[in-house]
mmJSON file of the N, C-alpha and C atoms, coordinates in Angstrom:
{"data_MODEL":{"atom_site":{
"group_PDB":["ATOM","ATOM","ATOM","ATOM","ATOM","ATOM","ATOM","ATOM","ATOM","ATOM","ATOM","ATOM","ATOM","ATOM","ATOM","ATOM","ATOM","ATOM","ATOM","ATOM","ATOM","ATOM","ATOM","ATOM","ATOM","ATOM","ATOM","ATOM","ATOM","ATOM","ATOM","ATOM","ATOM","ATOM","ATOM","ATOM","ATOM","ATOM","ATOM","ATOM","ATOM","ATOM","ATOM","ATOM","ATOM","ATOM","ATOM","ATOM","ATOM","ATOM","ATOM","ATOM","ATOM","ATOM","ATOM","ATOM","ATOM","ATOM","ATOM","ATOM","ATOM","ATOM","ATOM","ATOM","ATOM","ATOM","ATOM","ATOM","ATOM","ATOM","ATOM","ATOM","ATOM","ATOM","ATOM","ATOM","ATOM","ATOM","ATOM","ATOM","ATOM","ATOM","ATOM","ATOM","ATOM","ATOM","ATOM","ATOM","ATOM","ATOM","ATOM","ATOM","ATOM","ATOM","ATOM","ATOM","ATOM","ATOM","ATOM","ATOM","ATOM","ATOM","ATOM","ATOM","ATOM","ATOM","ATOM","ATOM","ATOM","ATOM","ATOM","ATOM","ATOM","ATOM","ATOM","ATOM","ATOM","ATOM","ATOM","ATOM","ATOM","ATOM","ATOM","ATOM","ATOM","ATOM","ATOM","ATOM","ATOM","ATOM","ATOM","ATOM","ATOM","ATOM","ATOM","ATOM","ATOM","ATOM","ATOM","ATOM","ATOM","ATOM","ATOM","ATOM","ATOM","ATOM","ATOM","ATOM","ATOM","ATOM","ATOM","ATOM","ATOM","ATOM","ATOM","ATOM","ATOM","ATOM","ATOM","ATOM","ATOM","ATOM","ATOM","ATOM","ATOM","ATOM","ATOM","ATOM","ATOM","ATOM","ATOM","ATOM","ATOM","ATOM","ATOM","ATOM","ATOM","ATOM","ATOM","ATOM","ATOM","ATOM","ATOM","ATOM","ATOM","ATOM","ATOM","ATOM","ATOM","ATOM","ATOM","ATOM","ATOM","ATOM","ATOM","ATOM","ATOM","ATOM","ATOM","ATOM","ATOM","ATOM","ATOM","ATOM","ATOM","ATOM","ATOM","ATOM","ATOM","ATOM","ATOM","ATOM","ATOM","ATOM","ATOM","ATOM","ATOM","ATOM","ATOM"],
"id":[1,2,3,4,5,6,7,8,9,10,11,12,13,14,15,16,17,18,19,20,21,22,23,24,25,26,27,28,29,30,31,32,33,34,35,36,37,38,39,40,41,42,43,44,45,46,47,48,49,50,51,52,53,54,55,56,57,58,59,60,61,62,63,64,65,66,67,68,69,70,71,72,73,74,75,76,77,78,79,80,81,82,83,84,85,86,87,88,89,90,91,92,93,94,95,96,97,98,99,100,101,102,103,104,105,106,107,108,109,110,111,112,113,114,115,116,117,118,119,120,121,122,123,124,125,126,127,128,129,130,131,132,133,134,135,136,137,138,139,140,141,142,143,144,145,146,147,148,149,150,151,152,153,154,155,156,157,158,159,160,161,162,163,164,165,166,167,168,169,170,171,172,173,174,175,176,177,178,179,180,181,182,183,184,185,186,187,188,189,190,191,192,193,194,195,196,197,198,199,200,201,202,203,204,205,206,207,208,209,210,211,212,213,214,215,216,217,218,219],
"type_symbol":["N","C","C","N","C","C","N","C","C","N","C","C","N","C","C","N","C","C","N","C","C","N","C","C","N","C","C","N","C","C","N","C","C","N","C","C","N","C","C","N","C","C","N","C","C","N","C","C","N","C","C","N","C","C","N","C","C","N","C","C","N","C","C","N","C","C","N","C","C","N","C","C","N","C","C","N","C","C","N","C","C","N","C","C","N","C","C","N","C","C","N","C","C","N","C","C","N","C","C","N","C","C","N","C","C","N","C","C","N","C","C","N","C","C","N","C","C","N","C","C","N","C","C","N","C","C","N","C","C","N","C","C","N","C","C","N","C","C","N","C","C","N","C","C","N","C","C","N","C","C","N","C","C","N","C","C","N","C","C","N","C","C","N","C","C","N","C","C","N","C","C","N","C","C","N","C","C","N","C","C","N","C","C","N","C","C","N","C","C","N","C","C","N","C","C","N","C","C","N","C","C","N","C","C","N","C","C","N","C","C","N","C","C","N","C","C","N","C","C"],
"label_atom_id":["N","CA","C","N","CA","C","N","CA","C","N","CA","C","N","CA","C","N","CA","C","N","CA","C","N","CA","C","N","CA","C","N","CA","C","N","CA","C","N","CA","C","N","CA","C","N","CA","C","N","CA","C","N","CA","C","N","CA","C","N","CA","C","N","CA","C","N","CA","C","N","CA","C","N","CA","C","N","CA","C","N","CA","C","N","CA","C","N","CA","C","N","CA","C","N","CA","C","N","CA","C","N","CA","C","N","CA","C","N","CA","C","N","CA","C","N","CA","C","N","CA","C","N","CA","C","N","CA","C","N","CA","C","N","CA","C","N","CA","C","N","CA","C","N","CA","C","N","CA","C","N","CA","C","N","CA","C","N","CA","C","N","CA","C","N","CA","C","N","CA","C","N","CA","C","N","CA","C","N","CA","C","N","CA","C","N","CA","C","N","CA","C","N","CA","C","N","CA","C","N","CA","C","N","CA","C","N","CA","C","N","CA","C","N","CA","C","N","CA","C","N","CA","C","N","CA","C","N","CA","C","N","CA","C","N","CA","C","N","CA","C","N","CA","C","N","CA","C","N","CA","C","N","CA","C"],
"label_alt_id":[null,null,null,null,null,null,null,null,null,null,null,null,null,null,null,null,null,null,null,null,null,null,null,null,null,null,null,null,null,null,null,null,null,null,null,null,null,null,null,null,null,null,null,null,null,null,null,null,null,null,null,null,null,null,null,null,null,null,null,null,null,null,null,null,null,null,null,null,null,null,null,null,null,null,null,null,null,null,null,null,null,null,null,null,null,null,null,null,null,null,null,null,null,null,null,null,null,null,null,null,null,null,null,null,null,null,null,null,null,null,null,null,null,null,null,null,null,null,null,null,null,null,null,null,null,null,null,null,null,null,null,null,null,null,null,null,null,null,null,null,null,null,null,null,null,null,null,null,null,null,null,null,null,null,null,null,null,null,null,null,null,null,null,null,null,null,null,null,null,null,null,null,null,null,null,null,null,null,null,null,null,null,null,null,null,null,null,null,null,null,null,null,null,null,null,null,null,null,null,null,null,null,null,null,null,null,null,null,null,null,null,null,null,null,null,null,null,null,null],
"label_comp_id":["MET","MET","MET","ARG","ARG","ARG","ARG","ARG","ARG","VAL","VAL","VAL","GLN","GLN","GLN","VAL","VAL","VAL","PHE","PHE","PHE","ARG","ARG","ARG","HIS","HIS","HIS","ASP","ASP","ASP","TRP","TRP","TRP","SER","SER","SER","LYS","LYS","LYS","ASP","ASP","ASP","ASN","ASN","ASN","LYS","LYS","LYS","ARG","ARG","ARG","PRO","PRO","PRO","GLU","GLU","GLU","LYS","LYS","LYS","THR","THR","THR","PRO","PRO","PRO","ASP","ASP","ASP","GLY","GLY","GLY","GLU","GLU","GLU","GLY","GLY","GLY","PHE","PHE","PHE","PHE","PHE","PHE","HIS","HIS","HIS","GLN","GLN","GLN","PHE","PHE","PHE","GLY","GLY","GLY","ILE","ILE","ILE","SER","SER","SER","PHE","PHE","PHE","CYS","CYS","CYS","GLU","GLU","GLU","LEU","LEU","LEU","GLU","GLU","GLU","HIS","HIS","HIS","GLY","GLY","GLY","PRO","PRO","PRO","ALA","ALA","ALA","HIS","HIS","HIS","PHE","PHE","PHE","THR","THR","THR","THR","THR","THR","ALA","ALA","ALA","VAL","VAL","VAL","VAL","VAL","VAL","GLU","GLU","GLU","MET","MET","MET","PRO","PRO","PRO","ASP","ASP","ASP","GLY","GLY","GLY","THR","THR","THR","ILE","ILE","ILE","LYS","LYS","LYS","GLU","GLU","GLU","VAL","VAL","VAL","ASP","ASP","ASP","THR","THR","THR","GLY","GLY","GLY","LEU","LEU","LEU","ILE","ILE","ILE","ARG","ARG","ARG","PHE","PHE","PHE","LEU","LEU","LEU","ASP","ASP","ASP","ARG","ARG","ARG","PRO","PRO","PRO","GLY","GLY","GLY","THR","THR","THR"],
"label_asym_id":["A","A","A","A","A","A","A","A","A","A","A","A","A","A","A","A","A","A","A","A","A","A","A","A","A","A","A","A","A","A","A","A","A","A","A","A","A","A","A","A","A","A","A","A","A","A","A","A","A","A","A","A","A","A","A","A","A","A","A","A","A","A","A","A","A","A","A","A","A","A","A","A","A","A","A","A","A","A","A","A","A","A","A","A","A","A","A","A","A","A","A","A","A","A","A","A","A","A","A","A","A","A","A","A","A","A","A","A","A","A","A","A","A","A","A","A","A","A","A","A","A","A","A","A","A","A","A","A","A","A","A","A","A","A","A","A","A","A","A","A","A","A","A","A","A","A","A","A","A","A","A","A","A","A","A","A","A","A","A","A","A","A","A","A","A","A","A","A","A","A","A","A","A","A","A","A","A","A","A","A","A","A","A","A","A","A","A","A","A","A","A","A","A","A","A","A","A","A","A","A","A","A","A","A","A","A","A","A","A","A","A","A","A","A","A","A","A","A","A"],
"label_entity_id":["1","1","1","1","1","1","1","1","1","1","1","1","1","1","1","1","1","1","1","1","1","1","1","1","1","1","1","1","1","1","1","1","1","1","1","1","1","1","1","1","1","1","1","1","1","1","1","1","1","1","1","1","1","1","1","1","1","1","1","1","1","1","1","1","1","1","1","1","1","1","1","1","1","1","1","1","1","1","1","1","1","1","1","1","1","1","1","1","1","1","1","1","1","1","1","1","1","1","1","1","1","1","1","1","1","1","1","1","1","1","1","1","1","1","1","1","1","1","1","1","1","1","1","1","1","1","1","1","1","1","1","1","1","1","1","1","1","1","1","1","1","1","1","1","1","1","1","1","1","1","1","1","1","1","1","1","1","1","1","1","1","1","1","1","1","1","1","1","1","1","1","1","1","1","1","1","1","1","1","1","1","1","1","1","1","1","1","1","1","1","1","1","1","1","1","1","1","1","1","1","1","1","1","1","1","1","1","1","1","1","1","1","1","1","1","1","1","1","1"],
"label_seq_id":[1,1,1,2,2,2,3,3,3,4,4,4,5,5,5,6,6,6,7,7,7,8,8,8,9,9,9,10,10,10,11,11,11,12,12,12,13,13,13,14,14,14,15,15,15,16,16,16,17,17,17,18,18,18,19,19,19,20,20,20,21,21,21,22,22,22,23,23,23,24,24,24,25,25,25,26,26,26,27,27,27,28,28,28,29,29,29,30,30,30,31,31,31,32,32,32,33,33,33,34,34,34,35,35,35,36,36,36,37,37,37,38,38,38,39,39,39,40,40,40,41,41,41,42,42,42,43,43,43,44,44,44,45,45,45,46,46,46,47,47,47,48,48,48,49,49,49,50,50,50,51,51,51,52,52,52,53,53,53,54,54,54,55,55,55,56,56,56,57,57,57,58,58,58,59,59,59,60,60,60,61,61,61,62,62,62,63,63,63,64,64,64,65,65,65,66,66,66,67,67,67,68,68,68,69,69,69,70,70,70,71,71,71,72,72,72,73,73,73],
"pdbx_PDB_ins_code":[null,null,null,null,null,null,null,null,null,null,null,null,null,null,null,null,null,null,null,null,null,null,null,null,null,null,null,null,null,null,null,null,null,null,null,null,null,null,null,null,null,null,null,null,null,null,null,null,null,null,null,null,null,null,null,null,null,null,null,null,null,null,null,null,null,null,null,null,null,null,null,null,null,null,null,null,null,null,null,null,null,null,null,null,null,null,null,null,null,null,null,null,null,null,null,null,null,null,null,null,null,null,null,null,null,null,null,null,null,null,null,null,null,null,null,null,null,null,null,null,null,null,null,null,null,null,null,null,null,null,null,null,null,null,null,null,null,null,null,null,null,null,null,null,null,null,null,null,null,null,null,null,null,null,null,null,null,null,null,null,null,null,null,null,null,null,null,null,null,null,null,null,null,null,null,null,null,null,null,null,null,null,null,null,null,null,null,null,null,null,null,null,null,null,null,null,null,null,null,null,null,null,null,null,null,null,null,null,null,null,null,null,null,null,null,null,null,null,null],
"Cartn_x":[0.855,0.0,0.895,0.371,1.127,0.579,1.496,1.088,0.583,-0.472,-1.023,-1.316,-1.244,-1.723,-3.148,-4.071,-5.476,-5.762,-6.526,-6.919,-8.437,-8.916,-10.351,-10.506,-11.702,-11.981,-12.519,-11.875,-12.359,-12.526,-13.406,-13.603,-12.472,-12.063,-11.002,-11.448,-10.498,-10.82,-11.824,-11.778,-12.754,-14.065,-14.128,-15.335,-15.797,-14.855,-15.214,-14.83,-13.927,-13.489,-13.039,-13.165,-12.664,-11.138,-10.5,-9.063,-8.788,-7.721,-7.326,-6.584,-7.065,-6.467,-6.052,-4.823,-4.424,-5.384,-5.688,-6.644,-6.091,-4.772,-4.153,-3.501,-2.818,-2.166,-2.82,-2.759,-3.33,-2.675,-3.285,-2.773,-3.792,-3.351,-4.191,-4.414,-5.678,-6.003,-6.305,-7.205,-7.578,-8.438,-8.662,-9.598,-10.994,-11.998,-13.387,-14.218,-15.504,-16.431,-17.566,-17.903,-19.027,-19.926,-21.015,-21.912,-22.625,-23.114,-24.014,-25.244,-26.362,-27.631,-27.849,-28.029,-28.302,-29.733,-30.159,-31.526,-31.876,-30.9,-31.157,-30.563,-30.281,-29.744,-28.412,-27.825,-26.582,-25.368,-24.385,-23.089,-22.042,-21.272,-20.255,-18.911,-18.112,-16.76,-15.861,-14.562,-13.575,-13.181,-13.011,-12.592,-11.374,-10.752,-9.665,-10.137,-9.901,-10.237,-8.976,-9.067,-7.907,-8.2,-7.266,-7.358,-6.592,-7.258,-6.638,-5.951,-5.04,-4.293,-5.171,-6.362,-7.249,-8.088,-7.843,-8.552,-9.802,-10.235,-11.407,-11.049,-12.058,-11.884,-12.539,-11.83,-12.393,-12.454,-13.542,-13.662,-13.455,-12.319,-11.859,-11.827,-12.256,-12.113,-10.639,-10.345,-8.949,-8.153,-8.795,-8.102,-7.718,-8.116,-7.842,-6.877,-6.061,-4.996,-3.691,-2.594,-1.265,-0.444,0.131,0.969,2.27,2.693,3.891,5.114,4.931,6.059,5.906,6.906,6.873,6.505,5.895,5.551,6.769,6.601,7.672,8.679,8.461,9.423,8.847],
"Cartn_y":[-1.187,0.0,1.243,2.3,3.542,4.581,5.363,6.445,7.627,8.271,9.45,10.541,11.769,12.932,13.179,13.297,13.552,15.028,15.646,17.041,17.141,18.286,18.58,20.003,20.342,21.706,22.52,23.628,24.608,25.92,26.767,28.065,29.012,29.829,30.817,31.837,32.615,33.607,34.643,34.952,35.903,35.21,33.872,33.073,33.084,33.241,33.312,32.077,31.237,30.076,28.97,27.729,26.631,26.526,26.117,25.901,24.497,23.871,22.551,22.694,21.974,21.987,20.561,20.338,18.979,18.399,17.103,16.427,15.085,14.957,13.741,12.899,11.863,10.908,9.556,8.752,7.418,6.518,5.354,4.379,4.162,4.366,4.185,2.691,2.293,0.9,0.691,1.497,1.346,2.52,2.597,3.577,2.977,3.832,3.409,4.357,4.118,4.965,5.358,6.632,7.121,7.924,8.446,9.244,10.272,11.288,12.244,12.364,12.591,12.668,14.095,14.243,15.542,15.58,16.711,16.884,15.91,15.628,14.771,13.379,12.956,11.622,11.668,10.488,10.425,10.867,11.408,11.739,10.909,10.115,9.251,9.956,9.66,10.202,9.22,9.306,8.41,8.899,7.952,8.258,7.403,7.74,6.934,6.376,5.098,4.469,4.531,5.256,5.51,5.027,4.255,3.811,4.795,5.343,6.299,5.539,6.188,5.501,4.85,5.39,4.809,3.65,3.262,2.134,2.504,3.754,4.165,4.289,4.202,4.289,5.571,6.282,7.466,7.216,7.636,7.635,9.093,9.369,10.731,11.021,12.214,12.643,12.557,12.089,11.889,13.186,14.322,15.595,16.035,15.243,15.6,14.631,13.909,13.083,13.406,13.14,13.267,12.093,11.327,10.199,10.722,10.125,10.568,9.723,8.613,7.764,7.324,6.658,6.153,4.677,4.166,2.737,1.868,0.847,-0.097,0.339,1.494,1.927,1.766],
"Cartn_z":[0.0,0.0,0.0,-0.586,-0.676,0.293,0.871,1.776,0.956,1.46,0.798,1.819,1.366,2.116,1.654,2.587,2.268,2.538,1.666,1.818,1.909,2.349,2.336,1.812,1.389,0.95,2.115,2.4,3.369,2.629,3.097,2.448,2.815,1.851,2.069,3.116,3.601,4.637,4.143,2.84,2.307,1.915,2.145,1.923,0.467,-0.47,-1.886,-2.687,-2.143,-2.908,-1.95,-2.386,-1.557,-1.68,-0.591,-0.571,-0.057,-0.568,-0.095,1.221,2.242,3.569,3.919,4.409,4.807,5.839,5.66,6.536,7.017,7.076,7.594,6.518,6.981,6.098,6.277,5.237,5.297,4.27,4.048,3.092,1.985,0.754,-0.422,-0.646,-0.828,-1.118,-2.594,-3.146,-4.557,-4.986,-6.303,-6.826,-6.802,-6.653,-6.649,-7.491,-7.514,-8.263,-7.327,-7.331,-6.554,-7.489,-6.965,-7.798,-6.949,-7.61,-6.969,-7.858,-7.233,-7.951,-8.426,-9.723,-10.315,-10.829,-11.286,-11.768,-12.895,-13.755,-14.917,-14.77,-13.551,-13.312,-12.584,-12.362,-11.59,-12.407,-11.717,-12.305,-11.569,-12.298,-11.708,-11.681,-10.652,-10.577,-9.834,-10.113,-9.535,-8.142,-7.231,-5.867,-5.51,-4.396,-3.837,-2.499,-2.275,-1.002,-0.142,0.986,1.836,3.257,3.812,5.201,6.075,7.067,7.977,9.12,9.861,10.924,11.994,12.228,13.25,12.712,11.449,10.862,10.093,10.153,9.398,7.918,7.077,5.632,5.146,4.269,3.626,2.135,1.523,0.069,-0.346,-0.976,-1.207,-2.702,-3.092,-4.478,-4.863,-6.061,-6.459,-6.494,-6.621,-6.586,-5.189,-4.186,-2.797,-2.117,-2.918,-2.349,-3.072,-2.373,-2.976,-2.471,-3.401,-3.022,-2.423,-1.31,-0.61,-0.934,-1.603,-1.966,-3.422,-3.9,-5.272,-5.244,-6.323,-6.345,-6.084,-5.261,-4.998,-3.96,-3.299,-2.264,-0.894],
"occupancy":[1.0,1.0,1.0,1.0,1.0,1.0,1.0,1.0,1.0,1.0,1.0,1.0,1.0,1.0,1.0,1.0,1.0,1.0,1.0,1.0,1.0,1.0,1.0,1.0,1.0,1.0,1.0,1.0,1.0,1.0,1.0,1.0,1.0,1.0,1.0,1.0,1.0,1.0,1.0,1.0,1.0,1.0,1.0,1.0,1.0,1.0,1.0,1.0,1.0,1.0,1.0,1.0,1.0,1.0,1.0,1.0,1.0,1.0,1.0,1.0,1.0,1.0,1.0,1.0,1.0,1.0,1.0,1.0,1.0,1.0,1.0,1.0,1.0,1.0,1.0,1.0,1.0,1.0,1.0,1.0,1.0,1.0,1.0,1.0,1.0,1.0,1.0,1.0,1.0,1.0,1.0,1.0,1.0,1.0,1.0,1.0,1.0,1.0,1.0,1.0,1.0,1.0,1.0,1.0,1.0,1.0,1.0,1.0,1.0,1.0,1.0,1.0,1.0,1.0,1.0,1.0,1.0,1.0,1.0,1.0,1.0,1.0,1.0,1.0,1.0,1.0,1.0,1.0,1.0,1.0,1.0,1.0,1.0,1.0,1.0,1.0,1.0,1.0,1.0,1.0,1.0,1.0,1.0,1.0,1.0,1.0,1.0,1.0,1.0,1.0,1.0,1.0,1.0,1.0,1.0,1.0,1.0,1.0,1.0,1.0,1.0,1.0,1.0,1.0,1.0,1.0,1.0,1.0,1.0,1.0,1.0,1.0,1.0,1.0,1.0,1.0,1.0,1.0,1.0,1.0,1.0,1.0,1.0,1.0,1.0,1.0,1.0,1.0,1.0,1.0,1.0,1.0,1.0,1.0,1.0,1.0,1.0,1.0,1.0,1.0,1.0,1.0,1.0,1.0,1.0,1.0,1.0,1.0,1.0,1.0,1.0,1.0,1.0,1.0,1.0,1.0,1.0,1.0,1.0],
"B_iso_or_equiv":[0.0,0.0,0.0,0.0,0.0,0.0,0.0,0.0,0.0,0.0,0.0,0.0,0.0,0.0,0.0,0.0,0.0,0.0,0.0,0.0,0.0,0.0,0.0,0.0,0.0,0.0,0.0,0.0,0.0,0.0,0.0,0.0,0.0,0.0,0.0,0.0,0.0,0.0,0.0,0.0,0.0,0.0,0.0,0.0,0.0,0.0,0.0,0.0,0.0,0.0,0.0,0.0,0.0,0.0,0.0,0.0,0.0,0.0,0.0,0.0,0.0,0.0,0.0,0.0,0.0,0.0,0.0,0.0,0.0,0.0,0.0,0.0,0.0,0.0,0.0,0.0,0.0,0.0,0.0,0.0,0.0,0.0,0.0,0.0,0.0,0.0,0.0,0.0,0.0,0.0,0.0,0.0,0.0,0.0,0.0,0.0,0.0,0.0,0.0,0.0,0.0,0.0,0.0,0.0,0.0,0.0,0.0,0.0,0.0,0.0,0.0,0.0,0.0,0.0,0.0,0.0,0.0,0.0,0.0,0.0,0.0,0.0,0.0,0.0,0.0,0.0,0.0,0.0,0.0,0.0,0.0,0.0,0.0,0.0,0.0,0.0,0.0,0.0,0.0,0.0,0.0,0.0,0.0,0.0,0.0,0.0,0.0,0.0,0.0,0.0,0.0,0.0,0.0,0.0,0.0,0.0,0.0,0.0,0.0,0.0,0.0,0.0,0.0,0.0,0.0,0.0,0.0,0.0,0.0,0.0,0.0,0.0,0.0,0.0,0.0,0.0,0.0,0.0,0.0,0.0,0.0,0.0,0.0,0.0,0.0,0.0,0.0,0.0,0.0,0.0,0.0,0.0,0.0,0.0,0.0,0.0,0.0,0.0,0.0,0.0,0.0,0.0,0.0,0.0,0.0,0.0,0.0,0.0,0.0,0.0,0.0,0.0,0.0,0.0,0.0,0.0,0.0,0.0,0.0],
"pdbx_formal_charge":[null,null,null,null,null,null,null,null,null,null,null,null,null,null,null,null,null,null,null,null,null,null,null,null,null,null,null,null,null,null,null,null,null,null,null,null,null,null,null,null,null,null,null,null,null,null,null,null,null,null,null,null,null,null,null,null,null,null,null,null,null,null,null,null,null,null,null,null,null,null,null,null,null,null,null,null,null,null,null,null,null,null,null,null,null,null,null,null,null,null,null,null,null,null,null,null,null,null,null,null,null,null,null,null,null,null,null,null,null,null,null,null,null,null,null,null,null,null,null,null,null,null,null,null,null,null,null,null,null,null,null,null,null,null,null,null,null,null,null,null,null,null,null,null,null,null,null,null,null,null,null,null,null,null,null,null,null,null,null,null,null,null,null,null,null,null,null,null,null,null,null,null,null,null,null,null,null,null,null,null,null,null,null,null,null,null,null,null,null,null,null,null,null,null,null,null,null,null,null,null,null,null,null,null,null,null,null,null,null,null,null,null,null,null,null,null,null,null,null],
"auth_seq_id":[1,1,1,2,2,2,3,3,3,4,4,4,5,5,5,6,6,6,7,7,7,8,8,8,9,9,9,10,10,10,11,11,11,12,12,12,13,13,13,14,14,14,15,15,15,16,16,16,17,17,17,18,18,18,19,19,19,20,20,20,21,21,21,22,22,22,23,23,23,24,24,24,25,25,25,26,26,26,27,27,27,28,28,28,29,29,29,30,30,30,31,31,31,32,32,32,33,33,33,34,34,34,35,35,35,36,36,36,37,37,37,38,38,38,39,39,39,40,40,40,41,41,41,42,42,42,43,43,43,44,44,44,45,45,45,46,46,46,47,47,47,48,48,48,49,49,49,50,50,50,51,51,51,52,52,52,53,53,53,54,54,54,55,55,55,56,56,56,57,57,57,58,58,58,59,59,59,60,60,60,61,61,61,62,62,62,63,63,63,64,64,64,65,65,65,66,66,66,67,67,67,68,68,68,69,69,69,70,70,70,71,71,71,72,72,72,73,73,73],
"auth_comp_id":["MET","MET","MET","ARG","ARG","ARG","ARG","ARG","ARG","VAL","VAL","VAL","GLN","GLN","GLN","VAL","VAL","VAL","PHE","PHE","PHE","ARG","ARG","ARG","HIS","HIS","HIS","ASP","ASP","ASP","TRP","TRP","TRP","SER","SER","SER","LYS","LYS","LYS","ASP","ASP","ASP","ASN","ASN","ASN","LYS","LYS","LYS","ARG","ARG","ARG","PRO","PRO","PRO","GLU","GLU","GLU","LYS","LYS","LYS","THR","THR","THR","PRO","PRO","PRO","ASP","ASP","ASP","GLY","GLY","GLY","GLU","GLU","GLU","GLY","GLY","GLY","PHE","PHE","PHE","PHE","PHE","PHE","HIS","HIS","HIS","GLN","GLN","GLN","PHE","PHE","PHE","GLY","GLY","GLY","ILE","ILE","ILE","SER","SER","SER","PHE","PHE","PHE","CYS","CYS","CYS","GLU","GLU","GLU","LEU","LEU","LEU","GLU","GLU","GLU","HIS","HIS","HIS","GLY","GLY","GLY","PRO","PRO","PRO","ALA","ALA","ALA","HIS","HIS","HIS","PHE","PHE","PHE","THR","THR","THR","THR","THR","THR","ALA","ALA","ALA","VAL","VAL","VAL","VAL","VAL","VAL","GLU","GLU","GLU","MET","MET","MET","PRO","PRO","PRO","ASP","ASP","ASP","GLY","GLY","GLY","THR","THR","THR","ILE","ILE","ILE","LYS","LYS","LYS","GLU","GLU","GLU","VAL","VAL","VAL","ASP","ASP","ASP","THR","THR","THR","GLY","GLY","GLY","LEU","LEU","LEU","ILE","ILE","ILE","ARG","ARG","ARG","PHE","PHE","PHE","LEU","LEU","LEU","ASP","ASP","ASP","ARG","ARG","ARG","PRO","PRO","PRO","GLY","GLY","GLY","THR","THR","THR"],
"auth_asym_id":["A","A","A","A","A","A","A","A","A","A","A","A","A","A","A","A","A","A","A","A","A","A","A","A","A","A","A","A","A","A","A","A","A","A","A","A","A","A","A","A","A","A","A","A","A","A","A","A","A","A","A","A","A","A","A","A","A","A","A","A","A","A","A","A","A","A","A","A","A","A","A","A","A","A","A","A","A","A","A","A","A","A","A","A","A","A","A","A","A","A","A","A","A","A","A","A","A","A","A","A","A","A","A","A","A","A","A","A","A","A","A","A","A","A","A","A","A","A","A","A","A","A","A","A","A","A","A","A","A","A","A","A","A","A","A","A","A","A","A","A","A","A","A","A","A","A","A","A","A","A","A","A","A","A","A","A","A","A","A","A","A","A","A","A","A","A","A","A","A","A","A","A","A","A","A","A","A","A","A","A","A","A","A","A","A","A","A","A","A","A","A","A","A","A","A","A","A","A","A","A","A","A","A","A","A","A","A","A","A","A","A","A","A","A","A","A","A","A","A"],
"auth_atom_id":["N","CA","C","N","CA","C","N","CA","C","N","CA","C","N","CA","C","N","CA","C","N","CA","C","N","CA","C","N","CA","C","N","CA","C","N","CA","C","N","CA","C","N","CA","C","N","CA","C","N","CA","C","N","CA","C","N","CA","C","N","CA","C","N","CA","C","N","CA","C","N","CA","C","N","CA","C","N","CA","C","N","CA","C","N","CA","C","N","CA","C","N","CA","C","N","CA","C","N","CA","C","N","CA","C","N","CA","C","N","CA","C","N","CA","C","N","CA","C","N","CA","C","N","CA","C","N","CA","C","N","CA","C","N","CA","C","N","CA","C","N","CA","C","N","CA","C","N","CA","C","N","CA","C","N","CA","C","N","CA","C","N","CA","C","N","CA","C","N","CA","C","N","CA","C","N","CA","C","N","CA","C","N","CA","C","N","CA","C","N","CA","C","N","CA","C","N","CA","C","N","CA","C","N","CA","C","N","CA","C","N","CA","C","N","CA","C","N","CA","C","N","CA","C","N","CA","C","N","CA","C","N","CA","C","N","CA","C","N","CA","C","N","CA","C","N","CA","C","N","CA","C","N","CA","C"],
"pdbx_PDB_model_num":[1,1,1,1,1,1,1,1,1,1,1,1,1,1,1,1,1,1,1,1,1,1,1,1,1,1,1,1,1,1,1,1,1,1,1,1,1,1,1,1,1,1,1,1,1,1,1,1,1,1,1,1,1,1,1,1,1,1,1,1,1,1,1,1,1,1,1,1,1,1,1,1,1,1,1,1,1,1,1,1,1,1,1,1,1,1,1,1,1,1,1,1,1,1,1,1,1,1,1,1,1,1,1,1,1,1,1,1,1,1,1,1,1,1,1,1,1,1,1,1,1,1,1,1,1,1,1,1,1,1,1,1,1,1,1,1,1,1,1,1,1,1,1,1,1,1,1,1,1,1,1,1,1,1,1,1,1,1,1,1,1,1,1,1,1,1,1,1,1,1,1,1,1,1,1,1,1,1,1,1,1,1,1,1,1,1,1,1,1,1,1,1,1,1,1,1,1,1,1,1,1,1,1,1,1,1,1,1,1,1,1,1,1,1,1,1,1,1,1]
}}}
C-alpha cells in the first residue's frame, strides 16, 4: 500500500473560494467509483479508497490526495 496525504476543501478567509487543507495521512487501497444525484440523473466520478491511521476508511475525491512515496518503495 502507498502512503497518501489527504486534503479537504475549506472556504477561504474571504469566503469566496474553496481551498485545499491537509486532513491527515493514510494508506491508499484502490480507486473506486461514486456518484451524486443531479436533476437529470446520476453523475459518476472516480474516488480513492484511503485507510486512515485509526482504521477508518475514507472515500476521497482523487483531486484531494497526494501520493507521498513512489511505487515499490
